[in-house]
N, C-alpha and C positions, 0 to 999 in steps of 0.2 A: 234467506241466502243474502238478501240486502243488509239485514242487522250484522249479519255475520263479518260481511265484507266491511261495514263501516268500524266495527271492533278492531279489524284487522289493521286498516287504515290508521286507527289513533293510537293504537298499540304496538304494532310492528315496529321491530329493529331488527339490526343485522345481527348485534349481540344475540338477542333472545333467540335469533335462529341459531346460532353457533351451538349456545348452550344447549337448546333443544338437542341437536345433532350429538353433542357430547352425551347428553342423559342417556339417550336412546342407543348411543353406543355402550355405554357401561351397561344396560338392562341386558342388550345382547350378549354383552362378555359374561356376564352373571349366569346366563342361560347358554353357556358353551357354543355360542354361534358367533365362534372365532371370525369367520370369513366379512360377515357382514358388520361385527363392531369394528374391523379392521377398516370397511369401507367407508363408514360414517365417521370414523375418526379422520379419514384422509379427507373425505367432503368437507368438514368442519375447518379442517386446516386450510384446503383450497379456498375456501369461502372467505376466510379470516384474511388470506394473504389478497385476494383480488379487492376486497372491499376496505381493507385498510390500508394500501397502498395508493399512491396519487393516480396512476393512469386510468383504472376504469371508472372510478366514480366521478372523475373531473371529465373524461370523454363524454359519458352520459350524459351529464348534467350541462355541459357546454352545448351539445346537440341540442338539447331543449330549450336551453337560455337562448341558444342564436335563433329560432323560430320567427321572434318577432324583435325588430331593432327598437332602441329607444325612440320615444315620441321627439321629435325634432321641432323645436320653437324658432320662429312665432308659428302657430298653427293658425292656417287658414280656412274658410267654412265659408259658403254661401250661405247657409242657414241662420235666418233671422231670429228663431225662436231660442228657447232655452238650450244650452248645450250641459248635456248630463256629463258629470265626471264622477263615475262611482269607484270610491275608495274602498275596496273589499276589507272586510273585517278579519283580525289575525290574532286576537288575543289581548286582555287587559286585566286591570286589578281595580278593584275599589278599596282605595285607600285614600281616606280623606285626610291625611296628612300631608299627600302629594298634590301638586298641580296636577291639572288634567293631562299634560303632556307626558308626565311622568308616572301616569295611572295606564297609559297604553304601552305596549311593549315596543321593542325597537324595532320588530318586523312591521307593525303598526306605524310606529312613528317614520319610518322610513316610507311608506306607502302613501301616509297624509302629506309628507313633507313633498313628494312626486305631485299628488294632487294641487297641494298649494301653489306650485309653480306653474302648473299648466293653467290653472284658473286665473292666476294673475295676469296673463298672456291673452285670454278670451274674456270679453267684457261682458258677454251674455250666458256665461257659464255659470252652473251652479255645482257644488259639492256634493254627492250623496253617500254619507255614511251608514254603515250597516252592521248588524250585529246583534245578537239577544243576550239574555241574562241569565246563565244557566242556574242561577240560585234566586231569582225575582228580585233582584235590585236594580239599579240603574244599568241600562243596558250597553253595550259596547258601543252603539251607534251613538247615544247620547255623551258617552265620557269622550269620545272621537270628535263629536261635534263641540264641545267645550274645549279639547286640546286646539282645534283649529280656531276658536276664537281668541284664544291665548296667543296664538301665532300669527294673530292678524287679521282673519276673515272675518267679513261682515255676518251677522247672525242669519241675515234675510238671504244670503247666497249659500246658505247651507240646508240640507234635508235628511231626514232620517228614516231609515228601515229598521223596526226595531224587534221583528219576530224571525228573521233567518238565522239559522245556526251552520249551514252549509253554502257553499258556492253555489250549487244549483239551486238552493233555495233563496238565495241573494238573487239571483237571475230572474226567477220565476215571481218575486215579490216587486222587483223593479218594473216588470212586464204588467203587473196588475195596477201599478200607479201612474205608469207613463208611457204613453205612446209608441209603439214598436217602431216608428218612423223618425223618432228623436234621435238627432246625433248623440251617441253615445261613445264616451272614453273610459276603459275599463283600465283602472290603477291595482295592479298586483304585483307579487315576486315574479321575476322573470322566469324562474323554473315552474312556476304554477299557471301561466299565462294560455299556454296551449290548451290545458282542460277547462280554464275559465273562459275562453273565447268559443269552447264549442257549446257549453252551456247558455251563453247569451245568444248566441246563433237559433239554438233551438227555440228559442223564445221569439224569434222573428227578427231580431235587431241583427245591424251590420256595425259591430263594435270596433271600435278604433283602439289599439293595444297599446297600454302606455306600461312598457315593464319597468320594475325598480328591483333593489335588494338583490343584486347579482351574488350568487355563489362562487361563481367561477370568475376571476379578474386576471387579466393577462398585464402584467407588469414587470418591471425590471428587478422589482424585490422579491420574486418568486423562491420559495425554498429549493435548494439544490438535492436536497436528499429526497428526492422524490419515489424513491425504493423503500424507504423507510417506513415503517406502520406508524399509523396516527389515529387518536378518535376522532380528530377532524376530519379526516378522510371517509370513516364508519359513518360519522353524522352526516356527511353530503351524500353518501349513500343511501342512508334513511330517507331523505328528502325524495331522491329518486323513487325509490319502494313507494312512499308516500303516496305520489301523485300517479304510479303505475295502478297501485291498488283503488285510488279514487277515480282514474277512468273506468275501473271494471264495475262500479257502482252504477245500477240503474234502478231508479224510483219510479213507481207509477204516476201518471199523470193526474 
């Protein structure tokens, strides 16, 4: 069951669901079960309209992103020990032609930038980079560390977790290496933050949220054609589904 949920989380998209419904509708149509075929076709159309227009994806994503506000600086704490700023992994490529900051993806770069912003306001902080290598090469944690150095962070203020492949594993690996009473700031996408905070709390931490990479932005330049279907809206709904499926995942301790 766990492996099935992991595969769905990694591969599920709204378009896949729509295509599957249309394939099933065609199968029932060929078998002369017209009532079921029409129902499935209608469901696929409804799913497309709900997920490709502005309203539902942005409403749900906005509710998720508003759960934790941006971390205000300067950050004050009475902790005289090291403050952990855990920048969660989110994808990279090992391309030796590129500087490290270009090897990590835009999502990872946004998280790292937020981590550096916080680190520069807290003298006794260290940035923890995490993420494994799926092909046995340099890990994402190591590439992110090099990117942070390129962006001006001192090497002795950076540490790595090189084995986790999921957020839940990142929380567990952090707990194995650092005391659960340490002050911990978690940096990840705003839409991902509710799930991430739950995993770190399960490890005994009292994490402080530092959300970034907001998917929903309220500004004067918002598109007025909210009723018009777009792939951007479907992509946003994919993020929502990804988080829902990730919340269903249960791994053994």
